[in-house]
N, C-alpha and C positions, 0 to 999 in steps of 0.2 A: 502493500501500499503505500501509495506516494501522497505528501501532503504537503502545500504551497502555501508557505509561511510571504506575505504581502507587505509592501508598505508604500505608502505614493509622499511627493511631495506637490504642494503646490502652490500656483502664481500670486496666491491671498488666503485671507481668513477666513471668506467665507467662501462655502463649497459654489453656492449659486452662483454666483461672480467670479468662480477661480477655474484655472487648468492643471491639469497634472503637468508637470516640469520634469519628474523624474519619477523611473517606479524601479522596487528594488523587491527582491522576492530572494529564499530560501530554502529550500525543500528538506524535509525530513524524510528517512527511507524506516520502512519497518524489516527489521535482520531479527534472527534468531538471538544476539547479542541486543536486540533493545532496538527503540529510535536512533537511527543515525544523520546526525547535521549535514547536509553539505555546504560547499563555501557558498558566497552570497553571488546574486547576476545581477546588472544594475545597468539602466538605460536611463539617459539623458533624453527631454523633450526641447525643441525649441518653443521657446514663448512665442503667443503672438501679440505679446505687449510688455513695455517694461517691468521690472517688479520693484512690489513696494519696498519703501525702507524697512516696514515692519517684517514682513515676509522675510528678506534676506536677513533681518536681525538672528529671525530663527534658522535658515537651514546654511544662511552663508554666501549663500549662490548670487554669482555677476556675471552681466553681461558677459567678458570674457571664457566665463565655461560653457557657452555654449556655441560650439562650431556651425555655420549656418547650414553644413547639410547636414542640419540632424534632425530627424522625421520630427511631427507634427505627432501630437497626441491626439490622435482618434480612435474612434471604435475601433478600428479593424486594424491600425499599430498596437493597442490595449489588449485586443483580445489576441494579437498573438503572443505577448507574451506570459499574458495568462494561461494558455493551454498551451507556449513549447515543450515540446519532446524533452526527457518523455511527460506527455498531460499525466496530471494531476488527477488523484481521486477528491479532495477537498480542498477546500483553502481555508486561509486562517491569514487575521490580522491583529491586534491588540484591541484597535478598536470597529470594530466591523462598521459602524454606521458612517463612518468618516470613507473608507476604503467603498462602500459597498453604495456610495452616491453617484461614484466614479465609474466604478466596475459594476455595473448594471447588469441584471440577468440575463440579456442579451447577450452584455459581451462573455459572461461566464458560461453563458448555456447551462443558468440556474444549477451550480454544483452550490453544495453543502458549506455553510462558513462556519469555522471556530473562533469564537473572541476569547483570548486571553486577558482582556479586561474582567468578562462577567465572569467566567470560570475563575478569574483568581478572585475576587470578589466572593464566590459559594466556598470555595476552597481552601483560601487564607482569611477568613473576618480579620486574623488578628494582625493582619500587618496594615504597617502606619498609612499607607493608600497603596491606590492599585494601580498609578502608572508606570510605562514601561521601564524607566531607568530607577525608580524607588522598585521595583520587586526586583529589577535585576542584581542591589545592590544588598536585599534581603534575604533575598536567596542563596546569597555568598554565590555567585555562578561564576564561575572559572574559564573565562572569556581570553580572546587571543584579542588585544588590545586595540592591536592593530587594524581587528577586523570592524572592532565596537564601537571602533569609534570615525569620523564626529558624528555626534548626535545630534540625530533631527536631521541627519540625513539618511536617502529610502535603503539602500542597501546595509550601512550599519545599525539602522532600528529592525529593518527585518531580521537581520542578523540575531542582536538580543531578542527579540520578541521570539523568535524559532527555539531559543535555548531554554526561557519561559516555559515554550508549549512543550519541550520533555521534560519538564518537570510536571507539568501536568498529566502525560502521557503515563508518565509512570506511577500515576497513582488512579488513573484509568482510563480506559481505549475509546478510542476517536465516538465510536457512539455515543457512551456516557457526558464524553465533554460538549458533544453538540447538544443533547438535553439539557445540560446546565446554558449552555449558550442559549437557548431559547427562553429556560425558563426565567420569568417574572427577578425584576432586580429587587434584591430585601434592602431594607434600613440595615447601615451599620452595626446598632446595639441588637439588633433580631439574626441578623447575619450570625454576631457573636455569641450567642448564646444557641441556636440552630449547632454550629461551627461546635462546641462545644460538646452537646448532647452528643453529635455526630462523633467524635471524638471517642468518647466513652464508650460508647456502644462499637467500634470501632466496625461498622458495617456499612459504611459511607459506600464502599467496591466489592462487595465479597467477592 
């Protein structure tokens, strides 16, 4: 089974008025030894308009980073990256509401999504917060710092998310993580109480 973790960088802070300018993905492959993580795959896209200073302050991409012969982010170019061979069985992102705004069902051919944010909120309610970088350090992930940096770039962020997902897959199979992705969000206090009860029962994932 192949899971493809995706991260997008965009030209602005609001999805409705932004476009994809960088696509990053990292695949996880199931094996007898567990879930193996492949190296990041990234693609820059030529923006149609100048980047705002607010956006540049997040990902630090500048005009000189974009060669004039780069492709534009169209449904066709995005679909080619989503489905590049070997094709994935499921997709994942840290906050799928953002990625799915740009990667619509027609682009993904309705592949199922895993959300490491939603899953993390349910598996680890005691975490201080559930952002990508906070979970990275809270889980004490042993990462290649060259591949995990800089933060807020598509490749490195997908690489961090892939390792968070690997930890989640050690607790539950993809089908159960998909159920957690779809489950209603629970407030932090309720999640903490629920998490403690599940830990006591030791029956979270038999």
